[in-house]
N, C-alpha and C positions, 0 to 999 in steps of 0.2 A: 480697534476696527481698522484704523488707517494703515497699520503695518501689513495687514493681510489683504485688505480689500481695495487698496488704492493702486498699486503697481508703480513702476518706475516713471520718473519724469521724462517727458518728451519735449524737445524743442522744435517748434514749427518755424521755418524760415520762409518768408514770402516777400516779393517785390510788388509794389503797387504803383501803377502809373497815375500821376496826378497832373491834370491839365493846369496850365498856367503856373506850374511850380517854377520859381526863379532859379536860375542856374546855380546860385550860391548854395541852394538847398538840395541840389542833386546828390543823392546818396545818403540823405539824412536817415539816421537809424533810430527807430522807436522800439521799445520793448513793452509789451502788454502783459500784465498779471491780473488775475481775476479770481473771485470766489474763494477766499481763504478759509472762511468758516473756522476761525481760530477759536476752538472751544475745548481743546484737549482730547477730542474724539475723532474728528474728521480730517485732521491735518497733523502729521508728525513733525517734530522739531527737525528731524533729519531732512525731510522733504522740503520744508520751508527754507532751511539754510542752504540747501542745494539749489533751490530756485533763485535765491538771492545771489549766490555765487555765480550761477549761470547767467543771470541778468547782468551782473557787473562785468563778466568776462566778454560779453558782447560789446562793451564800451558804447552804451547807448547815448545818443544826443538828448533823448527824452524818454522818461519812464511814465507809463500811463496805467493807472489802476482803475478797474471797472466794477468795484463794489462787492458787497457781502464780505466784510472783514470779520464779522461776528455772526452768530447764529441766533439763539434765543435769549442771550444775555449779553449786554454790552460790556460787562466787567472785564473780560480778557483783552479789550482793545489796548489797554496800557502796555501789556506785555507784548502784544503784536507790534505796537509802534516801536518798542525798543529794538525789535528784530529788524523792522523795516528801515530803521535809522541807518542800517548798513548798506542800503542801496546807493549807488553812485551814478549820476547822470550829469552830462555837461550843461544842459539847459533847464534842469529841474525835474521835479516829479509832480504830476497832477493826478487828481482822483475825482471820481464821482461815487455817490452812495448807491447801495443796492437796497432791495426791499427789506432784508434782515437788519440793515443798519437803521431802519425806521420802526422796527417791530414793536418795541416797548417804549412807553413814555420816557423821555429823556435820552433815549439811545442815540438819536441823531446828534444832539449837542455833544455827547460824550465822544462819539466817533470823530466828529469834525475837530473837536478840541485836541484830541490825542494825536491825530494826523498832522494838524497844522503846527502843533508844538514841536514836531521834529522836521518841519520845513516842507511838508507835503501840502500843496495847495488843493483844497477841495472846491470844486466848481459846482455851483448849485444854480442852474439856469444862468450861466455866465459865459462870456467869451474873453479869451486872453490871446496874446500874441507872443509866444515864447521865443521866437526867432526874429521878432520885428513885425512890421505891418504886412509882410508878404504871405503869411500863412496863419490862418486862424485856428484856434483850438476851442471848441465849444463843449461845455459839460452840462448835462441836463439832469434835473431831479428825476428820481425813479418813477417809472410809469405808474406804479401803484400808490405813490406817496400822496396823491392829491395835489401836488405842486408841479407836475409835469406841464411845462409851458414853453413849447419850442418856438412858437411864432415870434415873440419879441426877440428871442435869442438869435434866430436865423436871419431875421430882418435886419439885425444890427450889423451884419457882415456884408460888405460891398459885394455885388454879384461877381465881379472878376477875381475875387480873392479865393484861392483854394482853402478848403476847410476840412478839419478832422472833427468828428463828433463822438463824444463819449456818452454812451447811454446803456445802462446796465441791462435792460430787458430788450432782446432783439425784436420783439413785437413792435417796438417803436419805429422800426424801419418802414412799416406800412404807412404810418402817419407822416414820417419825414420825407416821403416821396414828393411832397409839395415843394420842397426846397432842394437846392444843390447840396449834395453830401458826397464829397470825394472819397471819404473813408469813414465809415461808422464802426466803432469798436464796442462790442458788447460781450456779455458773459451770461450769467443767470441760469443757464440750462444744464451746466456740467456736461454738455455734450450728450445728454440723455443717460450718461453713466454706463448703460448697457447699449452698445451700438453694434448691432449684428451685421456682419457682412451681407451686402445685397438686400438687407431688410431695413436697416437704419435704426434710429433711436427707439428703444422698446416702449417708452411711455406714450408715444403717439398712438399705439394700438390699444391702450387701456380704456379710453373713454367709450368706444363702441361696445365693449363687452361688459363694462362696469355694471350696467343695469341688470345684467343676468346673474351677477354674483350676490349672494345674500349679504345684507348690510353688516351682519355680525362678523363676517369673514373679511370684509374690505380692509380693516385696520391692520391685519396681519399678513396681507398679501402685498409684496413689493409694488410700489407705485399706485396701488389701488385706492389708498385713502384720499390723497389730494395731489400727488405729484403730477398727475396727468394735467392739472390745471396750470402748471408752471408757465406755459406759453400756449398761445393759439397756433402759432406757426412752428410746429416741430420740424418742418422741413428746413428751418434755419437754425437748427440746434447746435451746429458746429461748423467751423470752416468758412469758406468763401462763398458769397452769394451776390448775384445782381438782383436788386429790388428796384424795378423801374430803371431809371438811369443811374441809380446810386449803387455804391459798393459797400457791402456789409461783411465784417469778419467777426465770428463768434468764437471766443476762447473757451476751452473746455474746463478751465478753472483748476485750482489746486486742491480744494477741499472735497470731501467724499461723504455721502450719506449711505446708510444701509439701502440696498444689498451690495453696495460697492460698485466697482468699475469692471467692465469687460469689453475689450477692444476699444477702450476709451480712456487712454492714460491722461494723467494731469499734464498741464501744458504751460510752457513759457513761449510766447510768440515774439519773434524778432522780425521786424518789418523794415524794409528799405524803401524809401520814396524815390521815384524816378520820373523822368519825362520820356524815357526811352521805351521802345516796344518791349513787351514782356514775353519771355519764353521760359519754359520750365518751372512755372509756379504751380501752386495748388490749383486744381480745376475750379473754374468759376461755375457755380450752380445757378440755375434760374429759379427765382422765388415765385 
């Protein structure tokens, strides 16, 4: 499926203005990867290796992974971890889990152990400071896991400290409006996979018509079975958004489900942090 229905990798470059960013962190470069779904069907070895090489070529200061390393079976995580061992970053690699990483009993433990065995730190409602005390990195448990607890995490960060938040599901941006979030990085949606020009992600239109489709037909119609439930806010399915005072970026991911991708290529995101005025970046959409 992946060879026909995925399409070529695309690199998205953006600059994000961060208030209170110390001068020594001006130009800090982050790379985000998301939604691998490494199961032998939705992600080719060629695309994965190209994504890793592309990431390393950017010479990132920090690599950030935003969940869904596996799909319905955690067994392939060991093989994926061997590939991810090739990632190179000056200040480390940090990750959060996605909904599929919690899907089966024991999956969470297997995924965390495999990633941490190769030096990738998995954040589960935690705050770390990869560059020292001047910039916080918070990683939240998945929205659907039952462990999503942002309040103690966000309150642990001093108000004057800029912070980046990793949260797999972009719907969490609605909840996180209660706190300062300079940059939230999410995935989960695959960009909708079919993202029609001037129309947007196709799954957002499924729910209104689903009740008119006979139930026996829903499982065989793309997106009709349950994909429409992936997020509430399909308007945040990909790219840059303002949600209240906060900034959200949603990566389209690497993996692919049937019926594949159209106008929605898999993505590696290269992000530069700055205190300077921003020009020529991706359009900021209003949530």
